N, C-alpha and C positions, 0 to 999 in steps of 0.2 A: 849312752855308751859311745865309744869312739869308733864309729863305722867309717869315718872319713878315710882313715889310713887303709882300712881293709879294701874299700872300693878303689883307692888309688893303686893298691898293689894288685888287685884282681886281674886287670888287663895284662899285667906283665908276667903272669904265671908261665905262659908258654915260652917266654924269652929267657928263662933261667937256664944256665949251663949245667947246674948241679941237679941231676935227675932225682936224687933222693930228697933234696929240699923241695923241688917242684912237686913231687908226689905227696910229700907230707903236707905241703901248703894246700894242695887241692883237696886232700882228704879232710883236713881241718875246716876248710871253707865249706865243704859239703855238709859236714856235721852241723855247722852253724845254720846253714840254709834249711836244714830239716827241723830246726827247733822252733816251729811256728806255734806250738800250743801255748795259749796264754797261761795255762796252769804252771808251765815251767819257764815262764818268761824271765824270772829273776835269775835262774840258773843260766839261761842263754846269755843274759847281759854280762854276767861274770865271765862266762866262757869267751865271749867276744872281746872283753877287755884284755883277758890274758892272751888271746890269740893275737891281738895287736902287738902285745909285748913280745910274744914269741917271734912274730915276723920281724919286728924291728931289731931283735937280737941276732937272729940267724941270717936274715936277708940284708946284709950290710953292703957297703960299697964294693965288696969283692964280687957280689952277685948282681948288683943293680948299677945302672948307669949314673945314678945320682945318689948322694948320701941321704940317709934317713935318720931320724932320731933313734937312739938306742935306749931301751928301758931294761933294767935288770929284772930277770925272772928266772927261777930255777926250773929245770925240766921236771923235777919231782912234783913241784906245785902244779904245773900244767897237766902232768899225767894224772894227778889226783882229781882235778876238775873233770878231765875227759873220761876217767874211769866211772865216776858217778853219773856222768851224762850217758855213757854206754849202758849202765845198769838200768837207768830209767827208760831208754829207748828199747832195750831188750824186753823189759817187763811189759811195756806198752804193746809190743808186738807178740807177746805171749810165749816168749822163749824161757820157760821156767828153769830149764837146765842151767842156763847161764847164771841164775840167781841161787844156785845150790848153797852158796855160802851165806845167804841172807834169809834167815828163817822167820823173821818177824812179818806180821801181816803187811799187806801192801800199804794200807793207810798209815800204819805206824812208820813204815820205812820212808814213805814220802814226807811225813811230818819231820822225821829225823833229818832228811835232806834239807828241808826248808829251814830247820833250826841251824844246821851246819853252815848254811850260807846266809842266815839271817835275812831271808827273803819273805815276801808276802805275795799271795796270789793277786793277780791283777783284777780290777773290777771288770764286770762284764760289759759295762758301757764305756766305749772308747770315744774320747773327744777328738774330733777331726777338724783340722783347718784345711780347706779345699781352695787352692788357687786356680783361677781360670784365665787363660790368655784371651784377651778380647780383640786382638788384631784381626783374626779371621772368624767368619761365622761358623766354621766347622768346629772350633773349640767350644763355642757356646752351645752349638747344637748337641754335641755328645754330652757336655756337662749338664745340660737340662735333663737329659735322659738318666744320667747317673744320679742327679739330685733327687729325682722322683723315686728311683729304685732304693736309694739310701733312706729316704724319708719313709717309704713303705716298710722298711725293716727297723724303724725306730732309731736310726743313727742320729747322733747329736753332731751337727755339722755347722761350722761357720764358713761362709764363702767370701772370697776376695777376688775381685776382677780388676785387671789392669790392661794397658795397651790401647785403650780407646776412651775418648771423653765420655763421661757418665751420661751426658744428655743425648748421646748418640747410641746408647744401648736401648734395646727394646725386648719385650717378652721376657722380663727378668723376674716375674712373680715367684717362680719356683725356687729362687735363691733366697727368698725372705729378706731379712734386713742385712743385705750383703755389704761388705766393705769395698771401697774403691780406692785405687792408687793409680798414679800416672804410669808407672812402669816404663817400658820402652816400646817403640813402634818403628816400623820401616816406612820410608817415604818412596813412593813410586810415581813415575810420570810416563804416560804413553806406553804402558806395557813393559816398563823397564825399572828395575830397582835403582834409585838414585843414591849411590854410595856416598857422595859428597854431602848431600842434604841429610841423609841418615846419620852420618858421622857428626855433623854439626848438631843435630837434634840430640844425639847420644851424649855429646859433650855438655850440651846445655842442661840436659836432664840428669846428668850423672850425680851431682850433689844431692838432688832431690831423691834419686833412687837410693843412694847410700843412706840418707836420712830415713826413708821409708823402711828399709831393711833393718836399720838399727833400732827404730822405734816400735817395730811390729812385735807384739808380745806373743811368743810361741811357747813359753814355759808351761802354760795351762793346757796344752794339747798333747795327746798321746801319739798322734799320727798326723803327718802333713801329706796331703796329696796335691800334686801340681800337674795340671794339664798345660805343661810348658809355660808356666807363669813364673817369672823370675823373682818377684818380691818374696813370696812365700818359700820358694825353693832355696834362695840364698839365706833367708832368715833362719830357716830350719837347718840348713846344711852347716851354717856357722855356729849354731847352737847345739850341734851334735844330736839333733833330733832325727828320728826315722822319717825320711822323705821318700815317698813313692812318686817317681816321675812317670806319668803315663801319657801316651800319645804317639802319633805317627813318627815324630822326630826321633823318639827314643829307639825306634826299630833299627836306626842306623848304627846302634851299638853292637848289632849282631851281624851275622853273615847273610846279609840280604844284598841284592844287586844295587850297586851305586856306581857312579862314574869313576870315583877315585877314593882310595882308602884314606888318604890324608890330604887336607887342603886347609888354608887359613879359614875359609868359610865354614868348613865342617867343624873345625876346632871352635869357632865362634858359636855354632849351634850347641856343642857340648857344654860350653861355658855359660850359655845363656840362662839355663835353668837346671843347675846340677841336682842330682838326687843320689841317695844312698842305695836305692833299688830302682831299676828302670823297667818299665813294661811297655814294649813297643806294640803298635797296631799296624796291620798291613792287610792288603786286599787278598793275598793268597799266602799259603804256608811255604816256607823255604827250608828244605833239608832239615826238617825237625828243629828249626830254630824256635826258641821260646817266645814267639810273638803271638798276639791274640788277633782274632778277626776284628773288623771295624765295629765301633759302637754306633749303631744307627737305630732308627725307629723301625722295628721289624714288623709293625702293623701296616707299613706302606705296601700298597698293592697297585698294579697298573689298573687305571680306570679306563672307561671308553675313550678311545683316541679322538681328541678334538682337533687334530691336524694342525698343531702349532709346535714350534720348537722353543725351548727355554734357552735363554742366553744369559750367562752370568760371567761378565768380563769387567769386574769393578776396577781393575787396575788400568784399563784402557781409557783413552779419550772417548767420552760418551757421545760427543758429536760425530766423531769418526765412525763409531759403531752404528749409530742411526743412519748415517749417509750410506754406509756399506750395505746394511740390511735392506735399505729401500731399493737397491739395485735388483733384488730378487722379487720381482712382481709375482703375485699369485701365491705367495707364502706368508704365513703369519708368525710373528715372533713376540714372545713375552720376555721382556728384558728386565732383569733385576740388578740393582746396583745403587750408586750414590745419587743418580739423577732424580729430580722431582718427578712425580707421576704425571705423565702426559702421553699423548698418542702422536707419533711422528710417522706419517705414512702407514706402512704395514707393521711398524714396530711400536708396541705398547710398553711404556716404561712403568715399573713399579719399584717402590722402595721395599727393602727386605722386611718380611714378616713371616713368622713360622707357618701359620695356617695357610696364608695365600700362596707362599712358595711351594709348600707341599702339594696343594691342590693342582697348581700349574704343572708341577713335575710329574705327578701321577697320570695326568691326562695328556702328556706330550708324546711326541714320537721321536724325540732326540734332544740332545743337550750340547750346547757350545759353551765352553767354560775355560777359565784358567785352570792350572794344574794343581789345585789343592787336593786334599785327601777325602774329606767326608762326603762331599757332593758326588764325587766319582764313585765312592762306595755305594751310595744310595742308588745311583744309576745302575750299577751292576746288580744290586739286589732285586730291582724290578725289571731288568732287561732292557734298558734304554741305550741306544748307541751313543757314543761320546766322541766329540771332536774337541781337543783340548790344546791350549796354548800356554806353555810355562812362562811365568814372569821372568824376564831376562835378568840374570844376576842373582836370582833367589835360589839358593842351593837346594832347598827341599823340593821346589817345583821342578828343577832340572833333574834331580834324582827320580822324581815321580815320572817325568816324561820318559826317561831312560827305561824304567821298568815297564811302563805301559806299551812302549814300542816293542821291546824285546819279547814281551809276553803276549803281544797282539791283543791287548785288552781294550785299546782305544786308538783312535787316529790322532796323531800329534801334528801340529803346525807351529811354526816359529815366527810368522809374520802375518799381520792382519791384512789380508788382501782378498779381492774378489775371487781370484783363481784358487786360493787355498780353501775357500768356503764352498765353492760352487758344487763340487761333486757330492760332498756330504749333505748339503741342504737338499739337493735334488734326489738323493737315493736313501736318505735315512729312514730306516724302518725298525720297528721294535724287534728284539731278538730274545733268545732264551734267557730267562732270569737266572741269577746265581744267588739264591737266598742265603742270608746269614742268620745265625742263631742270636738269641737275646743275650748279648755280651754284657750289657748294662746290668741286668739282674745277676748274672754270674759273677761279675766283678764286685758288685755290692755284697753278695753273699760271702765272697772270699774275704772282703774287708771286715765285715761285722762278725764273722766267725773266728777272727784271730789269725787269718792268713795261714791256715794249717797246711794247705797244699803248697807245693812249690809252684813257681810261675810256669815251669815246664809242664807240670802235671795239669795245671789249669788250661794251658795252651792246647795240649793234646786233647783234652776232653772237649774243648770248644770246637776244634777243627774236626774231630770225629762227629760231633753234632752237625756241623755244617755239611759234611759229606753225606750223612744220613738224610738230612733235609733235601739235598740235591737228588739223592737216589729216589726218594719218595715222589718228588716232583716229576722226575723223568718217567717213573712207572705209571703216573696218572696222565 
């Protein structure tokens, strides 16, 4: 179904000058969003196709800033589709009065609807293509959790990882026989995004990326899930497949605190891994926006404090990090990143591993890190104080720093100096935890059950669960 046009039009609903057209468009969109039941998926598909035609006929250049294709469709035909959809929705909700004109048994009526639209019920098993962004460890961390949850529910999933060389990936067993593509990556030097080198790499890899997208077979999959992974996202998007984009970057599609509503960098983020449906993740809820809590390992608990601090600054010069930490005599640091394992004064360097990093984190008394998403969420979950430095020029990390500062969720610094670290290192103490619910299991349930709930309903349920967990913890 052609969801591309729908999603292109959706952000512009509020800009229409014609209130009647705007209201009709919103109502029709909401009807489509409610059609999550696999039992009526064929009807939803037809409705969506006709909705696209309706938009393109009525929302022409008179109402939009740019021209769109116009498809012929009669209002009578559209009303017929919508009336049958209303009948099904009302019957499902038990409103028998609405169906007074339909006396046949429900099963017969549903069969008549299926024959009318020549549709078939979807199989219960959904084939999923799951793309994972390999640039940051946070994407892999939450995708491992989701992979386990999906496997526990019998989901049939093919994973694809891009953004990092395959020989530099570790702890990948949960993804089985996963696919690997080069994708795109950002290049940083000394704590700053190198735009020039990143652009050169992008231009160099561009033809390979196009080839990967073109050759990726998506026709055999019912659903594509992209954790901000561009190859699967673009392949599915161009093939008119349902693409669910989930991750922290997609929260910027909603009304959450960001530095600016429009910028070239933000536009690049939106184009990096497009999706027909986006599900954002964030540390806290914002004005009932349909974003979910973070996907983290909820079994993590604070262990006995071993009086060390965890340092995760992989984008910084590691020699500079070691030299700076050695100025703080009497303190111990466990440093994770690209440097080979060794001990340099009071700083012990480790390469990233799931088990080792988790153990160090749970027994630490504070964390110094770049301004990514998942690690900070894990710190909040177990009550660790955070000192964080955004990667200069990286729009997501700058947005994160803005939120953390304004919400007083962490201390933020912008330059790696002794003065900026001193107070935090000397005073860091564990604080009250902010435990999160098991979002991985909830998301997996939502996917394998046919996505019957809206994202807004799923979001509200999870944030209510988070508040209940916090209340129980405070009470004890």
